[in-house]
C-alpha positions as CSV (number, residue, x, y, z in Angstrom):
1,M,156.7,-15.5,162.8
2,A,156.6,-13.9,159.2
3,D,159.9,-12.3,159.6
4,T,161.4,-15.9,160.3
5,S,164.4,-16.4,157.4
6,L,164.1,-18.9,154.8
7,F,167.7,-20.5,156.1
8,T,166.0,-21.0,159.6
9,I,162.7,-22.4,158.2
10,F,164.8,-24.7,156.0
11,M,167.2,-25.9,158.9
12,D,163.9,-26.4,161.2
13,G,162.2,-28.4,158.5
14,V,165.2,-30.9,157.6
15,F,166.8,-31.0,161.1
16,I,165.5,-29.3,164.1
17,K,161.6,-30.3,163.8
18,N,162.2,-33.4,161.5
19,F,159.2,-35.4,161.4
20,L,160.5,-38.8,161.5
21,L,163.1,-38.4,164.4
22,I,162.3,-35.6,166.3
23,Q,158.4,-35.3,166.1
24,F,158.0,-39.1,165.4
25,L,155.2,-38.4,162.7
26,G,154.9,-40.7,159.6
27,L,156.5,-44.0,161.4
28,C,154.3,-46.5,159.2
29,S,156.2,-45.7,156.2
30,F,159.5,-45.4,157.7
31,V,159.3,-48.9,159.3
32,G,157.6,-50.3,156.1
33,V,159.8,-49.1,153.3
34,T,163.2,-48.8,154.7
35,K,164.2,-52.3,153.9
36,D,165.9,-51.2,150.6
37,V,167.3,-48.1,149.3
38,K,165.4,-48.2,146.1
39,S,161.9,-48.4,148.0
40,A,162.7,-45.7,150.4
41,S,164.1,-43.2,147.7
42,G,161.0,-43.6,145.5
43,M,158.8,-43.1,148.9
44,S,161.0,-40.1,149.8
45,G,160.5,-38.5,146.3
46,A,156.7,-38.8,146.4
47,V,156.6,-37.4,150.2
48,V,158.6,-34.5,149.0
49,F,156.6,-33.8,145.9
50,V,153.3,-34.4,148.3
51,M,154.7,-32.0,151.0
52,T,155.8,-29.4,148.7
53,M,152.6,-29.2,146.8
54,S,150.5,-29.4,149.5
55,A,152.0,-26.7,151.6
56,T,151.9,-24.8,148.4
57,V,148.2,-25.4,147.5
58,S,147.0,-25.2,151.4
59,Y,148.5,-21.7,151.6
60,L,146.4,-20.6,148.8
61,L,143.3,-22.1,149.5
62,Y,143.9,-21.1,153.6
63,T,144.7,-17.3,152.5
64,Y,142.5,-16.6,149.7
65,L,139.5,-18.8,150.4
66,L,139.0,-20.0,153.8
67,V,140.2,-16.7,155.7
68,P,138.3,-14.2,153.8
69,L,135.1,-16.2,153.7
70,K,135.8,-17.1,157.5
71,L,135.7,-20.6,156.9
72,E,138.9,-21.4,159.2
73,F,136.9,-24.3,160.7
74,L,137.0,-26.1,157.2
75,S,140.9,-26.0,157.0
76,L,141.6,-29.5,158.4
77,I,139.2,-31.2,156.0
78,S,140.2,-29.1,153.0
79,F,143.9,-29.8,153.8
80,I,143.1,-33.7,153.9
81,V,141.2,-33.4,150.4
82,V,144.3,-31.4,148.8
83,I,146.8,-34.0,150.4
84,A,144.7,-37.1,149.2
85,A,144.4,-35.6,145.6
86,L,148.0,-34.7,145.4
87,V,148.6,-38.5,146.6
88,Q,146.2,-39.7,143.9
89,L,148.1,-37.8,141.2
90,V,151.5,-39.5,142.6
91,E,150.1,-42.7,142.6
92,F,148.7,-42.3,139.0
93,V,152.0,-41.4,137.7
94,V,154.3,-43.9,139.4
95,R,151.7,-46.9,138.3
96,K,152.1,-45.5,134.7
97,N,155.6,-44.6,134.3
98,I,157.4,-46.8,137.1
99,P,155.3,-49.9,137.5
100,A,158.3,-51.7,139.2
101,L,158.4,-49.1,142.0
102,Y,154.6,-48.9,142.3
103,R,154.7,-52.7,143.2
104,S,157.6,-52.5,145.5
105,L,156.0,-49.4,147.6
106,G,152.4,-51.4,147.7
107,I,149.9,-50.1,150.2
108,Y,152.4,-47.6,151.3
109,L,152.3,-45.5,148.3
110,P,148.3,-44.8,148.9
111,L,148.9,-44.1,152.8
112,I,150.7,-41.0,152.1
113,S,147.6,-39.4,152.0
114,T,146.8,-40.5,155.8
115,N,150.6,-39.8,156.4
116,C,150.5,-37.7,159.5
117,A,153.8,-35.9,158.7
118,V,152.5,-34.4,155.3
119,L,149.2,-33.0,157.1
120,G,151.9,-31.9,160.2
121,A,153.7,-30.1,157.7
122,V,150.7,-28.0,156.5
123,L,149.3,-27.7,159.8
124,L,152.6,-26.1,161.1
125,N,152.5,-23.8,158.3
126,V,149.1,-22.4,159.4
127,R,150.1,-22.2,163.0
128,S,153.4,-20.5,162.6
129,D,151.8,-18.0,160.3
130,Y,154.0,-18.6,157.4
131,G,154.2,-16.5,154.1
132,F,153.9,-18.3,150.6
133,A,157.6,-18.4,150.2
134,Q,158.1,-19.8,153.7
135,S,155.2,-22.2,153.4
136,V,156.8,-23.6,150.3
137,M,160.3,-23.9,151.9
138,F,158.8,-25.6,155.1
139,G,157.1,-28.0,153.0
140,F,160.3,-28.7,150.8
141,A,162.5,-28.7,153.7
142,A,160.3,-31.2,155.7
143,G,160.3,-33.5,152.7
144,L,164.0,-33.4,152.3
145,G,164.4,-34.2,156.1
146,Y,162.4,-37.3,155.5
147,T,164.3,-38.1,152.6
148,I,167.6,-37.7,154.3
149,V,166.5,-40.2,157.5
150,M,164.6,-42.4,155.0
151,L,167.8,-43.3,153.1
152,M,169.8,-43.4,156.1
153,M,167.6,-45.8,157.8
154,S,167.5,-48.0,154.5
155,A,171.4,-47.7,154.1
156,I,171.5,-49.0,157.9
157,R,169.0,-51.7,157.6
158,E,170.4,-52.9,154.1
159,R,173.6,-53.3,155.5
160,S,172.7,-55.0,158.7
161,T,171.6,-57.9,156.6
162,L,175.1,-58.8,156.6
163,V,175.9,-59.0,159.9
164,S,174.7,-61.7,162.7
165,I,171.8,-60.1,164.4
166,P,170.1,-62.2,167.4
167,S,166.4,-63.1,166.2
168,A,164.8,-61.8,169.2
169,I,165.5,-58.1,167.8
170,R,165.2,-58.8,163.9
171,G,162.6,-56.9,162.0
172,L,160.4,-54.5,163.9
173,P,162.5,-54.2,167.2
174,Q,165.7,-53.7,165.1
175,A,164.0,-50.9,163.1
176,F,163.1,-49.1,166.3
177,L,166.5,-49.5,168.0
178,L,168.0,-48.2,164.8
179,A,165.4,-45.2,164.9
180,L,166.3,-44.7,168.7
181,M,170.0,-44.3,167.7
182,L,169.3,-41.9,164.8
183,S,166.9,-39.9,166.9
184,M,169.4,-39.4,169.7
185,A,172.1,-38.6,167.0
186,F,169.7,-35.6,165.6
187,V,169.0,-34.5,168.8
188,N,172.4,-34.2,170.3
189,Y,173.9,-32.5,167.2
190,F,171.2,-30.1,166.1
191,W,169.7,-28.9,169.2
192,V,172.0,-26.4,171.2
193,I,171.0,-26.2,174.8
194,P,171.8,-23.0,176.4
195,I,173.8,-23.5,179.6
């Protein structure tokens, strides 16, 4: 996989292997934060930063420390520690500089550290045997794909408050129905099935 082009990795991360709509990872923040565009964009920015930086740091840690010392069995725990440290950094910066966003994100900001999409990006980098530039590109692309879906979903959910929706599907059922429709659109548009 080391010869995979950066453009292919970018398209994989954003569309083909989209963590929210194709792999269904990280749905907690997807459902909880997409009620308005401002919160969704703040969460997305944090996730892009954490995914890109965790892909970078985890690659360096895995390649230059764990593999030479034959400690690959510690990769999962070390990746979790890296992600948790980056999330703490983001939480500190957001709380200090943008307190309104910090309050609107609530519990979902620290939950980035347990977001399986972030860990999934790092683990896919290792499993795919990506080089440094490829790992960083996939981390960034996966975060960008997350952002696109979060903003689409939040825009649709904000707009849906203006229409009459039966009470039986308001809230969580509505969010999952919208996610289903977005997922079908992604699968049908971006996957080419040979005949």
